[in-house]
C-alpha positions in Angstrom: 0.0 0.0 0.1 1.3 3.8 -1.0 1.4 6.2 1.5 1.6 10.0 1.8 3.4 12.5 -0.2 5.5 13.8 3.0 7.1 17.3 2.6 9.4 19.1 5.4 8.3 22.6 5.4 10.2 24.8 7.7 12.1 27.9 8.1 16.0 27.6 9.7 19.0 29.7 10.5 22.7 29.2 9.2 23.3 26.9 12.4 20.2 25.4 12.4 17.8 26.2 13.6 14.1 26.9 14.0 12.7 29.2 16.8 14.8 31.9 19.4 16.8 31.1 21.7 14.2 31.6 24.2 11.3 29.3 22.4 8.2 30.4 22.2 6.5 31.7 19.2 8.9 33.3 16.2 8.9 33.2 12.5 12.5 33.7 11.6 11.6 34.7 7.9 10.3 37.6 6.0 7.3 38.3 3.8 8.1 36.7 1.3 8.8 33.4 2.8 5.9 33.5 4.9 4.6 33.8 0.9 6.5 30.5 0.2 5.0 29.0 2.7 1.6 30.3 1.8 2.6 28.8 -1.6 4.2 25.0 -0.1 0.6 24.4 2.5 -2.1 25.5 -0.7 -0.4 22.2 -2.8 -1.5 19.6 0.1 -3.8 17.4 1.4 -3.1 17.9 5.0 -0.8 19.4 7.2 0.7 17.6 10.5 2.7 18.9 14.0 3.5 18.4 17.0 2.0 18.8 20.3 5.0 21.6 21.3 4.7 23.5 18.3 1.0 24.0 18.7 2.1 25.2 22.6 4.5 27.6 21.1 2.3 29.1 18.4 -1.2 28.6 19.9 -2.1 28.3 16.2 -1.8 27.2 12.8 -0.9 28.9 10.1 -3.9 29.9 7.2 -3.8 29.8 3.8 -4.7 33.5 2.4 -5.5 34.4 -1.4 -5.2 37.8 -2.2 -8.2 39.6 -3.3 -9.4 42.2 -6.4 -8.0 45.1 -3.7 -4.9 43.0 -3.9 -5.4 42.5 0.3 -4.4 38.9 2.0 -8.0 37.5 2.8 -8.0 33.3 4.6 -8.8 31.3 1.6 -11.8 28.5 1.8 -9.7 26.2 1.0 -7.4 25.2 3.8 -5.9 22.0 4.5 -6.8 19.0 7.7 -4.2 20.4 10.4 -3.4 16.6 12.1 -1.8 16.9 15.4 0.0 14.5 16.9 0.2 13.6 20.5 -0.3 11.1 22.8 -1.6 13.8 25.9 -4.3 15.6 27.2 -3.0 18.9 27.7 -5.2 20.4 25.0 -6.4 24.0 26.3 -9.2 24.9 24.2 -8.6 28.7 24.8 -6.3 28.5 21.8 -6.4 30.3 18.9 -6.0 26.9 16.9 -9.7 26.1 18.3 -11.0 29.0 17.2 -9.8 28.6 13.3 -12.5 28.0 9.9 -9.9 23.9 9.5 -11.0 20.6 9.7 -9.1 19.0 12.9 -7.8 15.7 13.5 -5.7 14.6 15.7 -3.4 10.8 16.6 -2.1 9.4 19.4 -1.1 5.7 20.4 -3.9 6.4 23.0 -7.2 6.8 24.0 -7.5 10.6 24.4 -10.0 12.1 26.7 -12.1 14.4 24.8 -14.6 15.2 27.2 -13.8 18.8 27.6 -12.9 19.6 24.0 -14.4 17.9 21.3 -13.3 20.4 18.5 -11.3 16.8 16.7 -13.0 16.4 14.1 -11.8 12.5 13.8 -9.4 10.9 16.2 -7.0 8.7 14.3 -4.9 5.7 16.4 -0.6 5.7 15.6 0.0 2.3 14.0 2.8 1.3 15.9 5.5 3.2 13.1 4.4 6.0 10.7 4.9 3.7 8.0 1.7 2.4 8.9 0.1 4.9 10.1 0.4 7.0 6.9 -0.9 3.7 5.1 -3.8 5.6 7.2 -3.8 8.5 6.2 -3.8 7.3 2.5 -6.9 5.6 3.1 -8.2 8.6 4.6 -7.4 10.6 1.6 -4.5 12.2 2.0 -2.2 12.1 -0.6 0.1 15.2 0.0 1.5 15.4 3.7 2.8 18.8 5.2 4.8 18.2 8.4 6.0 21.2 9.7 7.7 20.4 13.7 8.6 20.1 16.0 12.4 18.3 15.9 10.8 14.9 17.6 8.3 14.4 14.9 10.5 15.2 12.3 13.5 13.2 13.1 10.4 10.0 13.4 9.9 10.3 10.2 14.0 11.0 9.0 14.3 7.5 11.1 11.9 5.9 8.9 13.3 7.3 5.6 9.6 8.5 4.7 10.5 12.3 3.7 10.4 12.6 0.6 10.8 16.3 0.4 12.5 19.5 1.2 11.0 23.0 1.5 13.6 24.7 3.2 14.2 28.6 3.4 17.7 29.8 4.8 17.4 32.9 6.8 21.0 34.3 6.7 21.0 34.3 10.6 23.4 32.6 13.4 21.2 32.4 16.4 22.0 29.5 18.5 20.5 27.9 21.5 19.0 23.8 21.1 15.7 24.6 19.0 17.3 22.6 16.0 14.9 21.0 13.8 16.9 17.4 13.8 17.8 17.1 17.5 20.9 15.5 18.5 21.3 12.0 19.0 24.0 9.8 20.8 23.9 7.8 17.4 24.3 7.6 14.2 21.3 5.7 13.2 20.4 9.3 10.5 23.6 9.3 9.1 24.0 5.8 8.2 20.7 6.2 6.2 22.9 7.4 3.4 19.8 8.7 1.5 21.2 11.4 -1.4 18.6 14.3 -2.4 18.8 16.8 -5.5 17.6 20.6 -6.1 14.6 20.6 -8.0 14.4 24.5 -6.9 16.5 27.5 -5.3 14.5 31.2 -5.3 15.8 33.7 -4.2 13.7 35.5 -1.1 14.3 39.5 0.4 17.1 39.9 3.1 19.2 37.6 1.1 17.3 34.3 2.1 16.9 31.3 -0.1 14.3 29.3 -0.5 15.2 25.6 -1.6 13.5 22.6 -3.1 15.3 19.0 -2.6 13.7 16.2 -3.0 14.4 12.2 -2.7 17.0 10.5 -4.9 
């Protein structure tokens, strides 16, 4: 059974950081990077991120269209937003639960949503992300954007499930612990020996570049 195409969509500093050292909500990229994010997410059926990313932002990015007056208007068509979490600490007051999106939850345990009925669907983690992606494919998800956080990205990469990487490189050195691949004591990822080819490079404002890599 085939699985959805999985694309990592991130903005990263030169030293691989995706947030400032103090953490919390942040967007490293410029306004042009947001436009690239808008374009990339408009091409997928669903996005997925972990609880840490949701807690940091308390919302998700909404795709926007330009109207006749060149003003950005929230699109009526949004990808399904999938949260991967076993935690019951889902706050109804987060803006996320008021956004005009379809929300799904993936969990390896039964989550008590008696106080939060905002998820349209709960799917169970099938023991691996490869098996879980088969379930998503059966649910009609053909293209999936992986938005973070680092542990979730790491889990997908370990199973060699990433097909595309769309990364905006921000010309700053930031430091701190918020890398998009967590440090490990093993060479498990390195030993996968995957190769990537450049599909496109786009120069953005503020000396940023947006690179689309595809797995060979």
